[in-house]
C-alpha positions in Angstrom: 65.7 127.8 77.0 64.6 125.0 75.1 62.5 123.5 77.9 60.8 126.4 79.6 58.3 124.3 81.6 61.4 122.7 83.4 62.2 126.2 84.9 59.9 125.9 88.0 61.5 122.7 88.6 65.0 124.0 88.9 65.0 124.3 92.7 63.6 120.8 93.4 66.0 119.2 91.1 68.9 121.3 92.6 67.7 119.6 96.3 67.7 116.4 94.6 71.2 116.7 93.4 72.6 117.8 96.8 70.7 115.1 98.6 72.0 112.6 96.1 75.5 113.6 96.9 75.1 113.5 100.6 73.6 110.0 100.3 76.5 108.8 98.1 79.1 110.4 100.7 77.8 108.6 103.4 78.0 105.3 101.8 81.2 105.9 100.8 82.3 106.6 104.2 80.0 103.5 105.5 81.9 101.4 103.2 85.3 102.8 104.0 84.4 102.3 107.8 83.5 98.6 107.3 86.8 98.1 105.1 88.9 99.4 108.2 87.2 97.2 110.9 88.3 94.1 108.9 92.0 94.3 108.8 94.2 91.0 109.0 96.8 91.6 111.6 98.9 88.5 110.7 99.6 90.3 107.1 102.3 92.7 106.7 102.7 94.7 103.3 106.1 96.2 102.3 106.4 98.6 99.5 109.9 98.5 98.2 111.2 101.5 95.8 113.8 101.8 93.3 115.7 104.8 93.9 118.3 103.5 95.9 118.8 100.5 93.9 118.3 96.8 95.8 118.7 98.6 99.1 115.2 99.2 99.8 114.2 95.6 98.9 117.0 94.4 101.0 115.8 96.3 103.9 112.3 95.2 103.3 113.5 91.5 103.2 114.7 91.8 106.5 111.5 93.0 108.1 109.9 89.9 106.0 112.2 87.4 107.6 111.6 89.0 111.0 107.7 88.9 110.5 107.7 85.2 109.0 109.2 83.8 112.5 105.7 83.2 113.2 104.2 80.7 110.7 100.9 82.0 111.2 102.0 85.4 109.5 101.7 86.6 105.5 104.0 88.9 104.1 103.1 90.9 100.7 105.9 92.7 98.8 105.4 95.5 96.0 108.6 96.2 94.2 109.9 97.2 91.1 113.2 95.4 91.4 113.6 92.4 88.6 116.1 90.4 90.4 114.2 88.9 93.4 115.2 85.1 93.8 118.3 85.9 96.0 116.5 88.9 98.3 113.0 88.1 98.8 112.3 85.4 101.5 110.5 82.4 100.4 106.7 82.5 101.0 106.2 86.1 100.4 103.6 87.3 98.0 105.2 89.6 95.6 103.6 92.1 93.3 105.5 93.8 90.4 105.5 97.5 89.7 106.9 99.2 86.9 110.1 101.2 88.1 109.1 105.0 88.0 112.8 105.8 87.0 111.9 104.4 83.6 109.1 106.5 83.3 109.3 109.9 81.5 108.1 113.1 83.6 105.1 113.8 81.4 104.0 109.9 82.1 104.4 110.1 85.8 100.6 110.9 86.3 99.6 108.0 84.8 102.1 105.7 86.4 101.1 107.1 90.0 97.2 106.2 89.0 98.4 102.7 88.1 100.4 102.5 91.4 97.4 103.8 93.4 95.1 101.3 91.5 97.6 98.1 92.4 98.0 99.2 96.0 94.2 99.8 96.5 93.7 96.0 95.2 96.3 94.8 97.4 94.8 96.5 100.3 91.3 95.2 99.4 92.8 91.7 98.8 95.0 91.1 101.7 93.7 93.7 104.4 97.2 94.2 105.8 97.1 95.9 109.3 100.6 97.4 108.8 102.2 99.0 105.8 105.9 99.7 105.3 107.0 102.1 102.5 110.5 102.4 101.9 112.0 105.2 100.1 113.2 108.6 100.1 110.0 110.0 99.1 106.3 108.6 99.0 104.7 108.1 95.6 101.7 110.1 94.9 99.7 107.0 94.5 100.6 105.7 98.0 99.4 108.9 99.7 96.0 109.0 97.8 95.6 105.6 99.3 96.2 106.3 102.9 93.4 108.5 103.8 90.8 105.8 102.7 92.7 103.3 105.0 93.1 105.2 108.2 92.8 102.2 110.4 96.2 100.7 109.0 99.4 101.7 110.6 101.5 103.3 107.9 105.5 103.4 108.5 107.8 105.3 106.4 111.2 104.2 106.4 113.5 106.7 104.7 117.3 108.1 104.9 117.8 110.4 107.8 118.5 114.0 107.3 115.7 114.7 105.0 115.7 118.5 104.5 113.3 119.0 101.6 110.2 121.0 103.3 107.8 119.3 101.0 108.8 115.8 101.4 109.1 116.3 105.3 105.7 117.6 105.5 104.5 114.4 104.5 105.7 112.6 107.5 102.4 113.7 109.5 100.5 111.5 107.2 102.3 108.5 108.7 101.9 106.5 111.9 105.6 106.6 112.5 108.7 107.5 110.6 111.8 105.1 110.6 115.3 106.9 109.8 118.4 105.1 108.9 122.1 106.3 108.1 123.9 104.6 104.8 126.8 104.2 107.0 125.1 102.1 109.5 123.3 98.6 109.7 119.8 98.9 109.3 118.2 98.4 112.7 114.7 97.8 112.6 113.1 95.5 115.2 109.7 94.1 115.1 108.7 93.3 118.6 105.1 92.4 119.7 104.9 89.7 122.3 101.2 90.4 123.1 100.0 91.6 119.9 100.4 91.5 116.2 100.7 95.4 116.0 104.1 96.4 114.7 106.2 98.3 117.0 109.3 100.3 115.7 112.1 100.5 118.1 
């Protein structure tokens, strides 16, 4: 022992470390609660994925146009698609994201970390009350953000007939699931005559 005179202090140092931990945890919880109570009900965030080509962005654009029917509303889109001008409606705020299909498996961890950081920054900046994730499976970077933003309504738009148990298990983390068939038209309606909360029919 290099500093034996500190041995009698160890129990007190241990107590101090625990108190500091509890204090920091309470501060973080309080910050999350304050952040969750200041959501913008006029802002809608759409997360478009790339696994189905441009189909995801096209569905998100349908939702965006429906949401923009009220001039007071704002649409924010995260997408890895390159060709946006013919799909994304005018006035939408777009954040680009590197296509995960272009990333090797050993780099996916870093990609998910960047995805999580981007999404966290967007949630902090725009404070959307509703988020739609459109894709066959939710990214880890997205799932990591959800527990810190529990007041947000999270919707998962995915193909019908998901059989993967691990993927299906993630359904419980979302407020609602919207399934569609590839042979039918995409039929999500945003109907809120007295509220800005999104309702999915």
